[in-house]
N, C-alpha and C positions, 0 to 999 in steps of 0.2 A: 668295228670300233668307233664310238663317237667322235672321239677327239682325233682320229686319224687325220684329218684334214689340218690341224693346227701343229702337227710334227713338222712339217717343213719351215713354218714360220718361226716356230721355237727354235730351232736348228739355225737360222738365218739372223736371228737375234744376235747383236751385241750385249751379253748379259752385265759386263762391266760397267757400259755406257748406261743400261736400262737401271743398274743399281743405282749409280752416281744420280740419275734423274729422281729415282722414286726417294731415295734418302732426302734429297733435296726437298720435294714436296711434303714426305711425312714430317721433315722436321719443323718446317713452316706451319703446318697444320696442327701438328702436336704442341709446338711451343705457343703458338698463338692462341690456341685453346687453353692453355695452362697459365697464360697470361691475361685472360679475358675472365675477369671478376663479376659475375652477374648478381651482385650483391646489395645490400641496401643503399650504398651512394649510387649506383647505377639506376636502381629501380625507383628513385626519388627525383631524378631528372625529368625535367618536362622534355616529352617526345614530341613529334607530330603524329597526327591520327594514322598516318601511311606508314608509319615505323614497321617494319615487319617484326612479326612475334621471334621470341627469344630462338625457339626452337629450330628456326628456318636457316641461322647461321652455320651451324655445324655441317647440315647436308650441303649447302650452297658451297661453302669453303672447300671441303672434301672434293667435290667436282671440279670446281674451278681449279685448285691446285693440283689435281689429277691430269685436268686438261694441259695445264702449263708443265707438268712435269713431263707430260708425252710431248710436248713441245721441245722441251730441252733435248728430249732423247732424239728426236727428229733431226734438231739442229746439229746436235755432236755429231750423228750419224751421216747428215748431209755436208756437214763443214768440208769445203773442196781443199782445204789446206791446214797445216798446223798453226798459222796465224788466225784463220777464220774459227778455229776450235778455241783459241785464247780470246778472241772476241766474245764468241759465244758464253765462255766461263764468265767473262768479265760483265756482260749485259745481265745474265742469270745472276751474278753474284751481287752486283748493285740491287738488282731487285729483291735480293733474299734479306740485305741489311735494311732497306727501306720498308720491306714488307715485315719485317721482323720488330722493326723500331715502333711502329703505330699503336699497338697494344699496350705496350708499358707506359706509353706516354698517355693514352687516354684513361686506362683503366687503373694502372699501379700509382701513377704520379696525379691520377684524376686531372689531367689537364687537356680536356678536349680541344680548347683554344690552340695549344700547340700539335696535337694531333692534327688539328684541321691544316696547319702550315705544312707539317711533315707528308700530309696526303698529297700536296701537290706533287712533291717530290717523288713520290709512289706513283702516283697517275703518270708521271713522265716516264717514269722506269716501265711500266706496262705498255706505254705507246711505244716505246722502244721494242719490246717483245713483239708488237705486232707490225710496226713499221721497218726498223732497222735490221732485226733479226733476219727476216727474208732476204734482204738484199745482202747480208753477210754471206748466208748458207746458200743462197739460190733455190729456196725451197718456200714458196708462198704458204704450203699447209702450216709450217712451223708459226709464222704470223697468226694465221686464222684460229689455230687452237687457243689463242690468247684472247679472243674478242670477248668471251664470257667474263675473264677476269677484269678486261677494260670497262665493261658494262657496269658490273658489281663495284669496282673501286670509284667509277664516275658516282654512281648512286649514293655510295657510302659518304664521297666527298660532299654530295648535297646533304644527305643526313648529318653529318658532324656539322656541317654548317649552320643547320636549323637547331639542333641541340645546343650549339655554341649562342646563338642569338638568344634562344629562350631561356639560357641559365647563367649568362655572363654577370657579373664577372667570377674569374677562376684564380686560384692562389691565395696570396695574401690577403688581398681584400676580402675576399671571398672567406676565408678563415676568420678574420675578424667579424664579420658581420654574423 
């Protein structure tokens, strides 16, 4: 049987924790995608030549959030105490809120400048996933799984900053002109 080696792994998994981690990642990816409007306003923004093609964002976020969800699972199952589990939920909860906030600021409110400020906080939350999380649970793998997330959010910060520089001002001043 081809799948026989997977049976012990599947039996050993904490399926409730896996579901929590998967739902976290799926909601972030799904809502982020739903709030991302690649319409005329976005298409007309001036962007740098090195801006990735629009089709790349979906696969990139799917991979990144899949790895972050795996990190959530590893952290929850590695947590040495109930207090550590609460800390894991707090770190991932803060990241959830900050990750969730970026797309509405940028795409729905059309405020890349506000999204840039929010991106600083998102970047800090991803840094916490890499640096603080392993200390809380005693498992460095949980932190390493978030390195692609950190790299992408760092890149997105620079891209967001350049878009702000090329297109400012936003808000009332922009609406009046």
